[in-house]
LUMZA-170040 format. One record per residue: chain; y negated, x, z negated of N, C-alpha, C, O in turn; residue in three letters. Coordinates in steps of 0.02 Angstrom, whole numbers. Each point is the difference from the previous one (the first is absolute). Layout:
cadena, ny, nx, nz, cay, cax, caz, cy, cx, cz, oy, ox, oz, residuo
A, Y, X, Z, Y, X, Z, Y, X, Z, Y, X, Z, ALA
...
***
This chain:
cadena, ny, nx, nz, cay, cax, caz, cy, cx, cz, oy, ox, oz, residuo
A, 81, 7, 48, -73, 2, 7, -19, 25, 69, 25, 51, 23, MET
A, -71, -87, 9, -25, 22, 65, -61, 45, -10, -41, -12, -44, TRP
A, 37, 64, 85, -56, 47, -1, -42, -12, 63, 21, 21, 54, ASP
A, -78, -55, -59, -40, -13, 60, -20, 62, 38, -1, 0, 62, PRO
A, -15, 54, -98, -21, 62, 34, 58, 29, 41, -10, 21, 57, ASP
A, 70, -19, -86, 58, 25, 36, 15, -44, 61, 15, 26, 54, LYS
A, -20, -91, -64, 14, -47, 55, -49, 11, 57, 19, -4, 59, TYR
A, -83, 17, -75, -51, 8, 51, 0, 68, 33, -38, 12, 47, LEU
A, 80, 34, -72, 4, 66, 32, 17, -6, 74, -25, 39, 40, THR
A, 66, -88, -23, 20, -11, 70, -29, -66, 25, 34, -38, 33, PHE
A, -97, 25, -49, -30, -64, 15, 1, -16, 75, 12, -57, 19, ALA
A, -25, 107, 23, -2, -13, 72, 68, -21, 26, 5, -47, 39, ASP
A, 48, 81, -61, 67, -18, 21, 19, -70, -24, 31, -38, 36, HIS
A, -51, 21, -97, 19, -65, -28, -42, -57, 30, 21, -57, 0, ARG
A, -80, 74, 26, -44, -52, 26, 19, -22, 70, -10, -58, 18, ALA
A, 37, 102, 22, 12, -17, 71, 45, -62, 7, -18, -44, 39, ARG
A, 74, 38, -74, 40, -61, 7, -38, -63, -21, 10, -53, 29, PRO
A, -54, 59, -79, -40, -57, -22, -44, -25, 57, -2, -61, 13, PHE
A, -33, 106, 21, -43, -21, 55, 40, -32, 56, -22, -49, 30, TYR
A, 80, 76, -16, 42, -28, 53, 27, -69, -21, 11, -44, 42, GLU
A, 1, 36, -106, 23, -65, -25, -53, -53, 6, 12, -53, 29, LEU
A, -72, 66, -55, -51, -53, -1, -28, -14, 69, -32, -52, 11, ILE
A, 42, 99, 36, -22, -13, 69, 37, -59, 31, -25, -31, 47, ALA
A, 84, 15, -74, 39, -56, 28, -18, -67, -32, 25, -52, 22, ARG
A, -67, 52, -73, -20, -62, -32, -57, -31, 41, -52, 32, 11, ILE
A, 61, -93, 12, -49, -31, 44, -45, -52, -36, -32, -41, 33, GLN
A, 31, 43, -99, -42, -47, -37, -74, 13, 16, -23, 57, 0, ALA
A, -13, -111, 16, -70, 7, 20, -48, -4, -59, -43, 44, -8, LYS
A, 50, -95, -33, -47, -10, -56, 39, -22, -62, -8, -57, -22, ALA
A, 51, 100, -6, 40, -20, -58, -44, -12, -61, -51, 32, -10, PRO
A, 72, -80, -30, -37, -16, -61, 15, 51, -55, -46, 23, -33, ARG
A, 109, -6, 25, 21, 48, -52, 49, 49, 31, 47, -20, 35, ARG
A, -59, 85, -47, 45, 53, 23, 25, 37, -61, -40, 23, -42, VAL
A, 105, -17, 36, 30, 29, -60, 36, 65, 17, 40, 3, 47, VAL
A, -56, 49, -85, 35, 65, 6, 48, 4, -59, -20, 16, -56, ASP
A, 83, -29, 69, 51, 1, -52, 29, 70, -5, 36, 23, 44, VAL
A, -53, 12, -98, 17, 70, -7, -55, 43, 30, 12, 39, 46, GLY
A, -72, -48, -72, -59, 30, 31, -6, 75, -11, -39, 32, 34, CYS
A, 79, -4, -80, -7, 71, -14, -70, 18, -22, -31, -39, -36, GLY
A, 6, 97, 56, -67, 21, -22, -57, -34, 36, -58, 17, -10, PRO
A, 74, -65, 54, -53, -40, 31, -33, 29, 61, -44, -31, 29, GLY
A, 65, 90, -9, -33, 31, 58, 11, -39, 64, -42, 2, 46, ASN
A, 97, -40, -42, 12, -41, 60, -21, -72, -10, -11, -36, 48, LEU
A, 5, 14, -110, -26, -67, -13, -70, -7, 27, -20, -53, 24, THR
A, -18, 107, -27, -68, -2, 26, -1, -14, 75, -48, -28, 26, THR
A, 101, 49, 9, 5, -14, 71, 6, -75, 13, -29, -26, 47, VAL
A, 67, -8, -90, 7, -73, 7, -67, -34, -12, -18, -47, 35, LEU
A, -19, 71, -84, -66, -29, -14, -48, 11, 58, -41, -44, 15, ALA
A, 45, 101, 17, -43, 14, 57, 18, -43, 61, -43, -22, 37, ASP
A, 108, 11, -28, 21, -40, 59, -18, -73, -9, -21, -33, 48, ARG
A, 30, 7, -109, -14, -71, -13, -53, -5, -55, 17, -17, -56, TRP
A, -79, 31, 71, -52, 3, -51, -15, -66, -35, -27, 0, -55, PRO
A, 45, -56, 87, -14, -65, -31, 59, -26, -41, -5, -53, -31, ASP
A, 60, 90, 30, 59, -23, -36, -4, 22, -73, -31, 51, -17, ALA
A, 62, -90, -26, 12, 20, -69, 56, 51, 0, 55, -14, 24, LYS
A, -68, 74, -50, 51, 53, -2, 32, 0, -69, -33, 9, -51, ILE
A, 99, -18, 50, 39, 2, -61, 45, 62, 3, 34, 11, 50, GLU
A, -34, 29, -103, 39, 62, 1, 37, 7, -67, -30, -8, -53, ALA
A, 94, 24, 56, 39, 10, -61, 48, 57, 9, 21, 17, 56, LEU
A, -3, 13, -112, 49, 54, -1, 33, 1, -69, -31, -19, -49, ASP
A, 93, 41, 47, 36, 2, -64, -21, 60, -43, 16, 2, -59, SER
A, -50, 46, 89, -19, 61, -35, -71, -5, -27, -47, -7, 40, SER
A, 37, 12, -105, -68, 0, -27, -42, 58, 26, -60, -7, 10, PRO
A, 93, 65, 2, -36, 58, 26, -27, -14, 70, -56, 18, 17, GLU
A, 97, -50, 24, -22, -16, 68, -56, -53, -2, -48, 4, 37, MET
A, 56, -54, -80, -52, -51, -5, -66, 30, -23, -53, -18, 26, VAL
A, 56, 64, -73, -61, 34, -22, -34, 38, 57, -61, -1, 7, GLU
A, 103, 34, 34, -27, 37, 57, -31, -48, 51, -52, 15, 29, ALA
A, 84, -72, -18, -27, -50, 46, -66, -28, -25, -47, -9, 38, ALA
A, 44, -5, -102, -62, -26, -29, -57, 50, 6, -58, -19, 9, ARG
A, 75, 84, -13, -51, 51, 8, -30, 0, 71, -55, 26, 10, ALA
A, 91, -56, 38, -25, -7, 68, -39, -65, 9, -22, -16, 55, ARG
A, 14, -23, -109, -36, -62, 5, 43, -60, 16, -27, -54, 16, GLY
A, 92, 61, -20, 46, -55, 15, 18, -35, -65, 16, 31, -50, ILE
A, -19, -97, 52, 16, -40, -59, 76, -9, -6, 26, -55, 7, ASP
A, 8, 111, -19, 73, 0, -3, 24, -18, -69, -36, 6, -49, ALA
A, 99, -28, 45, 29, -16, -65, 73, 21, -2, 32, 7, 52, TYR
A, -6, 1, -112, 71, 18, -9, 42, -62, 11, -10, -51, -34, VAL
A, 57, 54, 80, 42, -57, 16, 68, 22, 24, 10, 57, 20, GLY
A, 37, -103, -23, 70, 13, 18, 16, -35, 65, -7, -61, 5, ASP
A, 29, 99, 45, 15, -29, 65, 56, -52, -4, 2, -47, 39, VAL
A, 42, 55, -87, 57, -46, -5, -20, -69, -25, 35, -49, 12, THR
A, -92, 44, -47, -21, -64, -27, -65, -26, 31, -21, -56, -14, THR
A, -12, 97, 55, -63, -21, 30, 11, -61, 45, 49, -5, 36, TRP
A, -97, -41, -40, 0, -60, 42, -68, -6, 36, -52, 11, -31, LYS
A, 53, -27, 94, -63, -6, 37, -41, -60, -21, 27, -54, -14, PRO
A, -92, 63, 12, -46, -56, -11, 1, -45, 62, 18, 23, 55, GLN
A, -37, -87, -62, 3, -46, 57, -41, 22, 61, 16, -20, 56, PRO
A, -68, 60, -67, -43, 21, 56, 20, 68, 29, -38, 29, 39, ASP
A, 97, -4, -56, 22, 65, 24, 21, -5, 73, 46, -36, 18, THR
A, -81, 73, 25, 14, -2, 72, 31, 65, 25, 30, 1, 54, ASP
A, -36, 53, -92, 30, 65, 20, 28, 34, -62, -34, 6, -50, VAL
A, 97, 16, 55, 31, 40, -52, 22, 66, 32, 37, 0, 49, VAL
A, -60, 55, -77, 19, 66, 24, 36, 36, -56, -24, 2, -57, VAL
A, 82, 26, 72, 35, 41, -49, 25, 63, 36, 45, -4, 41, THR
A, -75, 60, -58, 8, 62, 37, 37, 51, -43, -27, 23, -51, ASN
A, 88, -4, 71, 40, 51, -35, 9, -18, -74, -12, 41, -44, ALA
A, 32, -103, 32, 10, -25, -68, 70, -28, -11, 33, 16, -49, VAL
A, -11, -57, 95, 61, -40, -12, 63, 42, -2, 52, -25, -23, LEU
A, -54, 87, 46, 59, 43, -6, 19, 13, -73, 57, 18, -15, GLN
A, -105, -29, -30, 12, 10, -72, 29, -63, -33, 16, 1, -59, TRP
A, -11, -55, 96, 15, -66, -30, 69, -24, 25, 5, -24, 56, VAL
A, 47, 30, -98, 65, -28, 21, -6, -75, 12, -34, -36, -38, PRO
A, 67, 13, 89, -3, -72, 15, -64, -23, 31, -14, -60, 1, GLY
A, -26, 106, 26, -65, -20, 27, 4, -48, 59, -47, -38, 12, HIS
A, 102, 36, 27, 3, -51, 53, -8, -71, -27, -29, -43, 33, PRO
A, 56, 30, -93, -7, -67, -29, -73, -14, -19, -23, -57, 4, ASP
A, -13, 109, -25, -71, -8, -15, -38, -18, 63, -44, -44, -2, ILE
A, 59, 77, 57, -34, -16, 63, 15, -72, 21, -45, -35, 23, LEU
A, 107, 14, -30, 17, -69, 17, -39, -50, -43, -22, -52, 23, ARG
A, 14, 69, -87, -38, -44, -45, -73, -4, 22, -29, -54, 1, ARG
A, 0, 111, 16, -70, -1, 22, -9, -45, 60, -51, -35, 6, TRP
A, 98, 37, 40, -5, -43, 59, -6, -73, -19, -39, -37, 30, VAL
A, 76, 16, -81, -2, -70, -22, -64, -15, -39, -20, -58, -3, THR
A, -11, 108, -26, -59, -12, -43, -67, 7, 37, -51, -24, -24, GLU
A, 52, 57, 81, -62, 11, 37, -16, -59, 45, 45, -36, 21, LEU
A, -109, 25, -7, -18, -55, 45, 21, 15, 72, 10, 57, 19, PRO
A, -4, -110, 20, 17, 8, 70, -53, 43, 35, -60, -9, -11, SER
A, 83, 56, 52, -45, 44, 35, -15, 65, -36, -32, 44, 28, GLY
A, 54, -37, -91, -11, 61, -38, 42, 58, 28, 51, -11, 32, ALA
A, -75, 71, -44, 33, 60, 25, 29, 41, -58, -32, 7, -52, TRP
A, 92, 20, 62, 30, 49, -45, 11, 64, 40, 33, -2, 53, ILE
A, -59, 58, -77, 9, 64, 34, 28, 50, -50, -29, 12, -53, ALA
A, 86, 17, 70, 32, 47, -46, 24, 62, 38, 17, -2, 59, MET
A, -16, 57, -96, 25, 63, 26, 35, 36, -55, -24, 3, -57, GLN
A, 83, 26, 72, 38, 37, -50, 26, 64, 31, 15, 2, 60, VAL
A, -8, 51, -100, 35, 60, 25, 72, -17, 17, 32, -38, -35, PRO
A, -7, 68, 89, 69, -13, 19, 42, 63, 2, 46, 6, 40, GLY
A, -63, 42, -83, 33, 66, 3, 44, 13, -61, 10, 58, -19, ASN
A, 16, -110, -12, 39, 10, -61, 68, 32, 13, 33, 23, -46, PHE
A, -12, -21, 109, 61, 36, 18, -15, 69, 29, 45, 33, 25, ASP
A, -108, -12, -29, -20, 66, 24, 11, 54, -53, 8, -16, -59, GLY
A, -9, 80, 79, 11, 54, -48, -48, -1, -59, 19, 19, -55, PRO
A, -80, -40, 66, -49, 0, -55, 22, -44, -58, -21, 11, -57, SER
A, 65, -60, 71, 25, -44, -53, 73, 14, -18, 19, -3, -58, HIS
A, 22, 17, 109, 71, 12, -15, 9, 63, -42, 43, 2, -44, THR
A, -84, 49, 56, 6, 62, -40, -19, -13, -73, 29, 30, -45, LEU
A, -78, -73, 34, -19, -17, -68, 57, -37, -35, 17, 17, -57, VAL
A, 12, -66, 91, 55, -38, -31, 60, 45, -14, 33, -7, -52, ARG
A, -20, 54, 98, 56, 46, -11, -12, 45, -60, 46, 11, -40, GLU
A, -106, 14, 33, -16, 43, -57, 4, -38, -65, 27, 26, -49, LEU
A, -52, -87, 47, 3, -41, -60, 73, -16, -18, 17, -3, -59, VAL
A, 25, -7, 110, 69, -19, -13, 45, 59, -19, 57, -11, -21, ALA
A, -82, 72, 28, 41, 59, -14, -27, 38, -60, 16, -17, -58, THR
A, -57, 66, 70, -21, 44, -55, -47, -34, -50, -8, 25, -55, SER
A, -24, -81, 75, -46, -34, -46, 27, -68, -22, -37, -42, -25, TRP
A, 101, 32, 34, 29, -66, -15, -7, -19, -73, -17, -57, -15, ARG
A, 30, 102, -31, -2, -17, -70, -70, -16, -24, -9, -39, -47, SER
A, -41, 69, 80, -69, -11, -22, -33, -59, 35, -44, -32, -29, ARG
A, 65, 17, 90, -36, -50, 40, 45, -58, 21, -14, -34, 49, LEU
A, 68, 23, -85, 47, -52, 19, -32, -69, 2, 22, -44, 38, ALA
A, -72, 33, -79, -30, -67, -5, -62, -9, 45, -30, -54, -1, ASP
A, 12, 104, 38, -59, -5, 43, 17, -43, 61, 51, 10, 32, VAL
A, -95, -56, -17, 10, -46, 56, -31, 29, 63, -61, -2, 10, ASP
A, 104, 30, 33, -22, 26, 64, 16, -51, 54, 50, -36, -3, LEU
A, -93, 33, 53, 10, -48, 55, 61, 20, 41, 5, 58, 20, ARG
A, 40, -105, -6, 60, 15, 40, -17, 5, 74, -56, -15, 21, PRO
A, 106, 35, 18, -11, 9, 72, -18, -66, 34, -35, 0, 51, ALA
A, 57, -57, -79, -14, -65, 29, -54, -38, -37, 2, -61, -5, ASP
A, -51, 97, -21, -54, -31, -39, -43, -47, 42, -31, -46, -28, ALA
A, 28, 57, 93, -39, -43, 43, 44, -24, 58, 54, 28, 12, VAL
A, -77, -80, 22, 37, -28, 56, -20, 33, 66, -48, 38, 3, LEU
A, 85, -54, 49, -19, 20, 67, -53, -49, 27, -11, -52, -31, THR
A, -22, 68, 87, -45, -49, 29, 33, -67, 14, -30, -53, -9, PRO
A, 93, 54, 32, 36, -63, 12, 11, -37, -65, -5, -61, -3, VAL
A, 20, 99, -50, 10, -32, -66, -62, -36, -23, 4, -55, -27, GLY
A, -63, 87, 35, -62, -34, -21, -17, -58, 47, -30, -49, -23, TYR
A, 47, 54, 87, -10, -57, 44, 40, -60, -25, -24, -57, 4, ALA
A, 84, 69, -28, 41, -55, -28, -32, -28, -64, 3, -60, -12, ASP
A, -32, 104, -29, -33, -23, -61, -55, -50, 17, -10, -50, -35, VAL
A, -27, 64, 88, -56, -43, 20, 21, -52, 52, -42, -23, 39, PHE
A, 104, 4, -40, 25, -51, 47, -41, -64, -8, -11, -23, -56, ASP
A, -11, -3, 111, -43, -60, -1, -73, 16, 7, -41, -45, 13, GLY
A, 23, 108, -22, -70, 22, 9, -8, 31, 69, 49, 17, 34, CYS
A, -111, -11, -13, -15, 43, 57, 1, 71, -25, -42, 19, -41, GLU
A, 89, 22, 64, 12, 64, -32, 3, 57, 50, 24, -7, 56, VAL
A, -49, 64, -77, 1, 62, 39, 25, 55, -47, -32, 14, -51, ASP
A, 88, 17, 67, 26, 55, -41, 13, 60, 45, 17, -7, 58, THR
A, -27, 66, -86, 11, 62, 38, 9, 58, -48, -11, -6, -60, TRP
A, 29, 63, 88, 4, 61, -40, -30, 58, 39, 0, 0, 62, GLU
A, -25, 48, -98, -30, 60, 29, 21, 60, -41, 0, -2, -62, THR
A, 19, 56, 96, 13, 63, -35, -56, 48, 16, -9, 20, 58, THR
A, -30, -2, -108, -55, 47, 7, 26, 71, -12, 36, 12, -49, TYR
A, -54, 33, 91, 13, 71, -14, -62, 27, -35, -48, 21, 33, THR
A, 51, -22, -98, -59, 19, -39, -3, 76, -6, 51, 34, -7, GLN
A, -111, -8, 9, -11, 72, -5, -23, 15, -71, -54, -20, -20, VAL
A, 96, 55, -17, -16, 18, -69, -10, 75, -5, 30, 39, 37, LEU
A, -74, -19, -82, -14, 71, -9, 2, 17, -74, 2, -44, -43, THR
A, -4, 108, 28, 0, 23, -69, 70, 19, -22, 48, -3, 38, GLY
A, -44, 24, -101, 64, 20, -29, 41, -63, -18, -25, -45, -33, ASP
A, 88, 43, 56, 45, -56, -14, -34, -67, 11, -3, -41, -46, ASP
A, -22, 29, 106, -40, -61, 11, 40, -65, -6, -28, -51, -21, PRO
A, 92, 52, 40, 39, -62, -7, 11, -15, -74, -2, -59, -20, VAL
A, 13, 110, -19, 6, -10, -73, -64, -30, -27, 2, -46, -42, LEU
A, -59, 71, 64, -64, -27, -24, -9, -72, 22, -25, -42, -37, GLU
A, 47, 27, 99, -6, -69, 25, 39, -48, -44, -28, -50, -22, TRP
A, 92, 64, 10, 41, -47, -37, -16, 1, -75, 20, -46, -36, ILE
A, -55, 97, 12, -20, 0, -71, -45, -59, -15, 3, -28, -55, THR
A, -44, 8, 103, -45, -56, -11, 31, -68, 7, -32, -51, -13, GLY
A, 95, 48, 35, 32, -65, 13, 72, 0, -27, 12, -23, -55, THR
A, 35, 49, 95, 71, -6, -16, 20, 33, -66, 44, -24, -35, ALA
A, -77, 80, 18, 18, 36, -60, -36, -26, -63, 11, 26, -54, LEU
A, -53, -76, 62, -37, -25, -57, 44, -22, -58, -16, 17, -57, ARG
A, 71, -54, 68, 43, -19, -57, 32, 60, -34, 10, 0, -61, PRO
A, 6, 51, 100, 30, 60, -29, -51, 38, -42, 15, 22, -56, ILE
A, -75, -15, 82, -53, 34, -38, -12, -35, -66, -11, 33, -51, ARG
A, 12, -99, 51, -13, -37, -61, 55, 10, -52, -13, -8, -60, ALA
A, 73, 24, 82, 57, 6, -46, 8, 70, -29, 38, 10, -47, ALA
A, -74, 39, 75, 11, 69, -18, -59, 29, -39, -57, -22, 7, LEU
A, 72, 72, -49, -53, 39, -31, -31, 46, 52, 26, 6, 56, THR
A, -81, 25, -73, -33, 45, 47, 47, 57, 21, 4, 17, 59, ASP
A, 32, 13, -107, 46, 54, 16, 57, -24, 44, 19, 34, 47, ASP
A, 9, -92, -64, 54, -27, 41, -24, -15, 70, 36, 12, 49, GLU
A, -96, -39, -43, -27, -16, 65, -8, 63, 43, 15, -1, 59, TRP
A, -38, 55, -89, -6, 63, 36, 68, 24, 25, 6, 25, 56, ALA
A, 45, -32, -98, 68, 21, 20, 27, -45, 55, 32, 24, 46, ARG
A, -44, -88, -52, 24, -46, 52, -32, 17, 67, 35, 3, 51, PHE
A, -99, 8, -50, -34, 18, 62, 28, 66, 28, 9, 6, 61, ARG
A, 5, 42, -104, 28, 63, 22, 69, -9, 30, 19, 36, 46, ALA
A, 19, -83, -72, 67, -14, 27, -5, -35, 68, 41, 13, 44, ASP
A, -89, -57, -37, -5, -41, 60, -34, 36, 58, 18, -11, 58, LEU
A, -66, 54, -73, -41, 30, 52, 39, 37, 54, -14, -9, 59, ALA
A, 64, 51, -77, 36, 36, 54, 37, -46, 48, 1, 12, 60, PRO
A, 27, -66, -86, 36, -47, 43, -48, -35, 48, 17, -11, 58, ALA
A, -76, -7, -82, -49, -31, 44, -27, 49, 52, -12, -19, 57, LEU
A, 4, 81, -76, -23, 50, 48, 51, 10, 55, -18, 9, 58, ARG
A, 82, -12, -75, 53, 7, 50, 2, -60, 47, 9, 7, 60, GLU
A, -18, -67, -89, 1, -61, 40, -62, -7, 44, 3, -26, 55, ALA
A, -60, 50, -81, -63, -4, 37, -31, 70, 3, -48, 15, -36, TYR
A, 75, 28, 78, -23, 70, 0, -71, 7, 26, -18, -31, 49, PRO
A, -21, 72, -83, -68, 12, 24, 1, 41, 65, 42, 43, 9, PRO
A, -90, -57, 34, -8, 39, 61, -35, 65, -15, -27, 10, -54, ARG
A, 27, 34, 104, -32, 65, -9, -75, -7, -12, -31, 44, -31, ASN
A, 1, -99, 56, -72, -9, -10, -16, -35, -66, -58, -15, -13, ASP
A, 108, 3, -29, -11, -29, -65, 4, -75, -3, -3, -30, -53, GLY
A, 11, -2, 111, 6, -73, 2, 73, -21, -8, 46, 36, 18, ARG
A, -37, -96, -46, 67, -29, -8, 1, -68, 32, -43, -42, -14, THR
A, 92, 30, 58, 9, -66, 29, 38, -45, -49, 53, 20, -24, TRP
A, -80, -79, 11, 31, -47, -47, 7, -68, 33, -47, -39, -1, PHE
A, 106, 25, 31, 9, -66, 30, 0, -55, -53, 35, 5, -50, PRO
A, -75, -56, 61, -7, -53, -50, 3, -68, 35, -46, -18, 38, PHE
A, 100, -19, -50, 9, -66, 31, -35, -53, -43, 4, 1, -61, ARG
A, -37, -47, 95, -32, -57, -33, 24, -65, 33, 11, -2, 60, ARG
A, -5, -49, -100, 22, -66, 25, -57, -50, -14, -27, -3, -55, VAL
A, 10, -36, 107, -57, -46, -4, 22, -71, 15, 47, -12, 37, PHE
A, -83, -35, -67, 9, -71, 17, -67, -35, -10, -34, 9, -50, ALA
A, 16, -50, 99, -58, -43, -5, 23, -71, 19, 27, -11, 53, VAL
A, -38, -36, -99, 23, -68, 11, -57, -49, -10, -42, 9, -45, ALA
A, 41, -61, 86, -48, -54, -9, 38, -63, -20, 46, -21, 34, ARG
A, -67, -7, -90, 35, -58, -28, -11, -61, 44, -56, -13, 22, VAL
A, 109, -24, -9, -5, -59, 43, -34, -57, -38, -9, -55, 28, SER
***
């Protein structure tokens, strides 16, 4: 289950890659703009503001996120990225921090290329830090002291996403721009990295545990994260976060 409030706790940090992604889309007057994995809709409204004459389509697999998006006035619906197909008038597809959750997503991107009209744009962004301490420490904890309880939990592996070159190959035949950026994010508060990943990477673990188990898991993980991302004397914590981007125009 996704928690829109928890996700929006770091809304500014999560929004910056989105703005940098859509800045590379050069569509002038798209007929339909689709936000695949719209989340709580706070960024879908940006698409509507940029292209006010376009039909805005928004979907997410989480009913909680769709409800939050609808509360913002967005006509969102519950949908599955793996089965979604673009309408014939779709000129822009945006998927922001979604495909890392979808095994085999490169094949989905290749399919969209064949289904979209000539000149359509696909813009995607995914976290690229699955080999960072924020994720490796979680996998190590699950594989050791929590193995018997969490053996069936599906955690994203270190190779959950491709490199920029890998995505350029996925969009072979398109006009494509791929790049990566590592943001040094400034987090504050108690155990801020733990709070950050609670809204994303730890979501499958939270869903599998009781409240008491979840409290114990957090207590086990917090010291390791504090060591990997030590707070400064002023209370701030530096959190390097790599993102991978691709923008492709269909031939």
